[in-house]
C-alpha positions, 0 to 999 in steps of 0.5 A: 263921443257925441254931444247934443244939446236941446231946449225943452219948453215945459213938462209936456215937452220933457215927457214927449222927449222921454218917449222919443228916448224910449223909442230910440233905446227900445228898452235897453241900455244904461242912462245916467240922469244928472241935474239939481233937485227939481231939474226934471230927471223924474219927469224925463224918466216918466216919459221914457217908461211910459214911452215903453208902454207902461200904463199907470203911475211912475213913482219916484224911487227916492225912498225905495232906491229902485222901481222895477217895471215889467212891460211885455218883454221889456224890463226897466229899472228906475234908480234914484241914488240921492239918499245913498250914504255910501256907494258900497250900499249898491253891492247889498242892493245887488246892483250888478244883477240889474245890468246882466240882461241888458234891461233899461236902467235909468239912474238919477244921481249916478255920482252917488254910486261912483265906482260901483256903476258901469259906464253908461250909454248916455249921460243926460244933464238937465239944467233949468233955463228960463221957463224950460230946461236945457238937456245936454246928452253925451254918448259914452260908447258906440250904442250911445253914439247911434242913439245920440245921432238918432235923437239929434236928427229927430230934434231938427 
């Protein structure tokens, strides 16, 4: 497993890094986003989705659990599992269907879905640090390894 740690100074840097993730993943894969409330998970997701070419609002799926995005041939799904009471609820949501076509799935609060989610390509943990954010990016497989290496190179 590869691991990369970055410091992003502000919201603009977080959004720009999201755009780099979009370019690296090319709209495919599974990314877990971890961090406390207000850490910047939705901001990073917004940067990724806009980096894929979405124009318009990128809403937080806090109450809907999932927001779908169709961007040309790319399908992206932004999940927020914070309000999930029982991971089994994901079965009623048809969670497995979202992973079938190798769409890009961004999942905030993945621990809430433990046991019902597949292994991610990347896990990104966001922590507040001084005025910015620290991001720890951990690969979880061969595709994640190559993404981690590409993101590390672009950061230097």
